[in-house]
N, C-alpha and C positions, 0 to 999 in steps of 0.2 A: 358338518364341515369341520377340519380340525382348526384348533385356536391359531397355528401359523398362519393357515390358508386365510382365515378371517382376516387377520392383521395385514396380511399380504394385499387382499382387494380392498381395505380400508384406505391403505396406503396410496393405492392406485387411484381410486376415486377422489381422495382429498387432494392429489396433485392436479391443479388445473393447469390443462393445456394453453399456450397462447395460440393465437392464429397463426403467427409465423412457424413455430413448433410444429401444429396442426398440420399445415401445408407442406412443411418440409418432411415429416414422416410418412406422409400419405402420397407424395408426388409419385412415387412407382406406381402407386395403383392406380392414379389416373393416367398415366402414362401407359399402362396395361389396358385400361378401358379404350383408351385411342385406338391402339394397336390391334385390339381385338375388333374394333368397328372398320377397321382399314381393312384387316384381313378378311372380315367377312363381306365387305363389298367385293375384295378381289375375287373371292370363292364364289360369290354368286354370278360375278362377269364370268368367270372361267367355266362356271355348270352351264350358262347359256351358249358361251362359244363352242363348248365341248359338244353339248346338245345338238348344235348344228352341224358342226365338223364331223360329229359321228355317222351324220346322214349322208356327207358329202360323196362317199363313193356310189350311194345307191341313186339318192336324188336329194340336192340341198333344198328343194321347194317341197319336199314332203310335208304333208300338215302336222303342225305343232301344236301342243296344249297351250291356251292361254294360261296366264296366272292366275286369273278368277273367272268366274261364270260370265260370258260376253254377253251385252246388249245387241251388239253388231256383228256381224260377220265379213262386211267388205264394204268397199268404199267407192263412191262415183262423186267426183270434184270436177265441179263445172266452173272453170276457171276464166274470168273476165278479163282479160289482158287490158291494162293501161288503167286500171282505176274508176270503177263508176262512182258516179256522186251519189252519196249517203242522202243528201236534201233534196235530192230529184228523184229518188226510188222509193227507199223504206224507211226514212227518217223526218216526219213532217215537223216542220217548224214554223208555227203561225207568225212569230214575232218576226222571221226573217221575210216573212211576206209583208208584214206590217211596216218595217224599217226598211225597206229596199231603197237603196240610193244613199243611206246614211252610213257614216264612218263606223266600223268596228268598234264596239264600245270597252275593249279590253285590248292587253297588248295580242299581238300576235308571237309565235313561236319563235325560238331564238335562231333557229335555222329553217330557212324556207327557201322553196324552188326558185322564185322569182318575185317580183314588185306584185302586189295585188292591191285592188282599191276599195270601193264602197261594198256595201253589203249587196248582193244579186239574188232576188227573190228566185224562186223556181217557177218556170214557165209552164208548168203543170200542176193541173188540179189534183189533191188528193181525197181520197174516199176512205171510209171504213169499210171493212169487209167480212164476211163470215161472221159464225157466232162469236168469234174472238174479239172482233171489231179491230183487227190491226189494221193500221193507215198503210196505204199502197198508192203510188203515185198511178195516174191514169197511163202511163208508159207500159205497165205491165197488166194489162186485162184479163189475161189468161191466168197468170201465176196468181193475181188476185181472187181468183175462185178456188184457188187451192190453198189459200191462207191460213186454212185451220189444220193444215197439215206442216205448217211451217214453223220453227223457233228462231226467231229473228234476234241476233246479238247486234244492238245499237251502239255498244260501247268498246268496239275493238279499236286498238291502236298498236302501232310499229315503231322500229325505231329508225328509219330510212326513209326520206324523202326522194330518192331517185328510183328511178324504174330498175334498175339492175342490183341495186343491194336489196329493194325491196321484195324483188320476185326471189332472190336467194333466200332471205329470211321466211318468207313466207314458206317455200318448199323445203328449204333444209335446217332452218334455225338458226341460220348465222348469216350475216349480211355481208360478212367480210373473209371468211374462209371456205375452202372448197369441203362440204360435209354431205354426207349421204342424204338423199330426200326423203320426205316423210313414207311415201310408198316401197322404197327399199328398206325401212326401217320395221315397217308393217310385215313385210314378207320376210324379213330375217326373224322377226319374233315369231311369226303363225305360220310361214311357209304359204303353199298355194293350195287351193280344194281341187284343181284340175292341173294333172301331170301332164297332159299333152298340151298345154298354153301357159307362157309366162304368167308369173303372179302380179306383174304390174305392167299395164300397156297405158302409152301416153297417144292420143289420138290427135293427129295434126297440132304438134307442139310448136311453141315458138322457138325460132333460131336466135332469137335476140335478147339481149337483156339477161345473161349468164346461160342460154342455149342449152346444152346437154347437162350443165351442172345442176340445173334443176330437175332432172329425172334420174340423176347420176347415184351409184350405189357407194363413189367415193372409196375408202378405204374397207370397206363391206366387201366380203365375196361377190364376184362378179355376177353370179347367178341372181341377187337381187337388183339389180339394175333395171330401168325402166326400160321397155321396148317401144321405141317409136313407131307408129303406122303413120306414114305421110309425114306430112309438117305443115306449117303455116301457109307455104308460099303454094300450095296446090288444092285445087278443089276437095272434098271429102269424099266425092265419089270415086277420085283415082288415088286415095289412100289405102292400099293394100299392103300387106305383108307379101314381099317379094319373093320370086322362085319357090314358092310354097307348094306347086306341084312339078311333078317331072313326069312327064308322058314318055319319054324315051327308055328310061330305064327301071326294070321292072325293082319291086320293093326288096326282094329276097337279094337281088344284086348289089343294089342301094345298101343293103345291110352288110354284105361282105365288104364292099368296099371301105364302109364307117369302120368294121372292125379292125381290117388293116390300118386304117388311120390312127385309130385309138391306140392299138397297140404300140406304134411307133411314138406317140405322144405320152405313153405311159412308160415307157422306156427312158425318152428324153427326161420324163419327170422325175423317174427313180435316180438317172445320173445327176441330175441338177440339183436336186432336192426341192424343198417347198417353193413354190413359184404359180402366185395368184392367178397371174394373167393365163398361163399355161392350163390350169386346173379350170379357170373359167371357159377357156376355149373348148376344152374337152367337154364340158358340160353343155355349152351352147350348141356343140354339134350332135349331141343326144336329142337334146330338146328339138331342135329342129327337124331331125328324123322323124319324132314324134309327132309335132305340129301337124305333119301332111295329114293326118288321119282327121284332124277337127279343125282346123283353121280354115279350110277352103269352103266349109259348109257354114261356119260361123260368119263368114265376110260375104255370103251371097243374102242379099236383102231380098231376092225375088220371092223368097220363100215366105214374106210376110203378107198378110192380107192386105187388100186395097184399104180397109178400115183403120189397119194400123198405121198403114203409111201416112193416111190423113191424119191421124191422131199426133203426130210425129211434124206435121206440116211440110212432107216430103213432096206433096203436089203443088207446093207452091214455091216459085223461084226465088222468093225474098226469104223463106226458110228453109228450103231445102238442103242448104250446104249444113248449116248447124243441125237440122233435124237427123240427118245421116249420122252425124256425130253421136248423138244423143241415142239415136236407136241402135247404133253399134254399142254403146256404153251397156245399154241394158241386155243386150245378147252377150256380150262377154261377160257381163257380173252374174247373168242365168247361169251361164257355164262353168262358174267357178273360178274367175280371174279375181284374185284380191281387191286390186287397186285400180281403178280405171280413172283416168282424167281425159276431158274434152276440154279444149281451148278455143274460146272465141277471141281472136288475136288479130293485131295490136289495134284495137279500135276506139278504146273507152278512155283515150287521153285527149278530152276537148279541152285544150287550152283556149281555143277560139271557137265560134260556131255552136255554142252548145246545143241549142236547141235541134238542129239539124243532126247534129253528131249521134247523140243520146238516142234521139227518137229512130234513127236509122236501125242503132245498134239493137234496142230493145225491140223492134219489129223483127229481127232476123232472130232473135233466142226465146223471146216469150211463149210463142206457141209451141217450140219443142221441148222447151222446159217443161211447161206444163203437161205436157203430152208424156213425158218420160215419169213424172210423177203419177199420172193415173195411170200408167200401163203398169208400173212398179206396183201400185197399190191393188191394181186390179188382178194380178199374178199372186198376190201374197207375198211379194218380195219386200217392199217397203218397211215392213215392221223389222227386219235384221239388214236392211241395206242402207248406210250412211249416205245422204246426199248433202254435199257441202257445196254453197255458192258465194263466190265474191271475188275481189280484185286484189292486188298488192297493197292498196291503201285506198283512200277517198279522195274527194275534192274540196277546196275551201269553198266555205259560204260567201267568202268575197268574190268580185269580180276580177277575172285578168284580162285585161284589155276591155272590151264593152261587152262581151256575152261569151265570155270563157271561165273557166274555173281552174285554179292550180292544184298540184299534189297536196293530199293531207294526210300524212300518216297518223295525225293525233287524235283523230275520230272518226270512225266509219263503220259501216253495217256489213256483216255476211249474215246468212241464215244456213240452217240446217234442217233435214227432215227426215224421218223414219230412223231407223237404227238405235232406239231407246231414248230420244229427246222427248221432250214435251212439246206436244202438237197446240198449233194456235196460241203459241206464248212468244211474248216479248223480254227480252232480258238486257238488262243496263239502260244507259241514256247519254247523250251528249249534253252539251250547254244549251241553251235557248235558241243559240243560232246554229247548232252543229258544227262547231269547230273542234272543241276537246272533249275526248271521252272523260266524264265524270263521275258517272255512278255504276258499281259494279263492272270496273274496267276488265277488259279481256284483253292480254297481250297474245300474240302469236307464240309465244310459248305455253300459256294457259290452254291457247286451242289446241295445240300438239298435245299435251298432257291429256286434254278432256279426250281427243279422238282417240288416242291409244287406250285410255280409260275403258270407254264405250265398246272397245273391240277386246276387252280383257286381259289389256296388258297395263302393267305397273310403269309409267315412264323413268321410276327410278331404279327400276330393277334391269330395263331394257338396257342394256349396257354393251359397249365391245371395245375390247383391249386392243388399243393401238398407239404405236410410238411411245410407250412406257405409260399410259394413262388410259382410265375409261373413260369412254366417249358415249353420250345419249343424244338422242334427238332434241332433247330440251336443256342441253348441257347442264349447268348448275341452277337452272330456273324452273317456272312452270308450277301452275297450281290447276289441279282440276276443278272445273266449275260445275259442281254437282248439282246447284240449283236449277240446271236446266235438264237434269234426269227425268225421265217419266216414272 
C-alpha cells in the first residue's frame, strides 16, 4: 500500500465518530433497509394474489402448493355455539370443588358480562382416562374413550365477552370489523382438493351473532366464501344443497344455456372492467354445474352401512341430528372439501340451569363426535385431517344466579385431534379455579397461526392486498404454538 493511502486510512480510523454523527451519516441506509422490507412484503403479497388471480379464468379453487410441507390437508371444525364451561368439561379444578360457595379469592376481570357471585363447583365427576390420564368430565363418556387422540388446550383466551364479537373473533380474527373467515383464508391459500365441490362448507350454521359474516370471504374473491348447507333453524336431515338435480333439462342442454349466459356475463365484464361480484357469479354458475355430478351422492347417507349410522348415533333420536352433521363432515372431507364446519347451535349458553342445559347438550354431541374420531382414524384420515372442537368462550367458575355460569373469555378449553398435533397431550393451564388463562396462554390469533402452520401456510406470508394495505387472518398478531406439534 502506498504511503499516501496509509496516511489516509490512519486519518480515517483515528477520527472517532460520535453517536449523533454515526446516526446522521447512516440514516439513509436504515431507511433503505426499511424500504426493502416493506417492498419485500408487498411483493410477497402480490405474488400470492397473482398466483390466485392467474388461475381465476380456469378455477380459483384449483389446488395450490403450501409454503412448506403440511402436517394436515383439511379441517373439520366442531363449533359449540354458546360457550361450553371448561370447568365442567375438560379442565378439572379440585379447589373449585373444595371451595364451593366461597367468594372468588381474586379480582374479576375489568369487563364482565353481568354480576356473578360465589364459587360454583361442577355438578359432574371428573376422572382420568386413557394412557395419557387426561381428566374428562362424566358429561363426555364417549369422547373420554378417545382421549388419547386429543390435544387439549386448557389455556385459550379471547378479547370479547359478548357472543357476537367473540364469534367473529373466533371465525375471522377480528371482533369489530368484517373480515374473511378462517375457512376462506385456508381456501385462498391452498385451493380445494375437489373441483366439483366448494372448498369451504358450513353445515347448519348459526344465523345469529354475526350470521353470514362468520363464513364470509369479505374482501377475498367470492369463490372462497363458505357455502352454507341448511341452517341452525332446520333439522340436519333437511339440510341439503338446494336445486342440485335437474330432471327436466339434459346436461348437454344445460351446458349450452350456461355457455350463453357466461358469454353475456363476460362481455359485460369486459365492458365494465374488474368486478369482483360479477366474477364471483360467473365462477359460482360453473361450480354449481359441476356439483351436479358429485353433490347428490355425497348427500345420500343411505349408502352408509347400518354399523356406520350407529357409530354416529343416527339410530338414536337424541344424537341423530348432530350425528348426521358429523357424518356429512366426514363424507365431505373424504371427498376433498378443504374446510368443513358443523355447528351445535345455540345451546351452550347456560346462564341458569347449568346441570340440565350442559347435560342435554353433551348428550347430543358426545356420541357423534366420538364416532367421527373413530371413523376418521379407522379410514386412515385422522392423520391428515385436523379436527377442532370448542366454542367462542368459556364460563365463569363463579355462579350466576343459583345454578348458572356467565361468559368467560379469560380462560377456557378447546381441543384438537389428528392433523399433526400431539395425541393424548394437555397444553397450558388456567388458575386454580379456572377463571384466567395463566400458563402457556393461547389467544385466538395464536390458534389461527397454528392452524395455518399445520396446513403448511405461514400466517405472516398469507396476505391479501386490500384498501391500500396487506391483510392476513392474524392481522399483526399471532404466534405458532409449536409445542403441540407431534
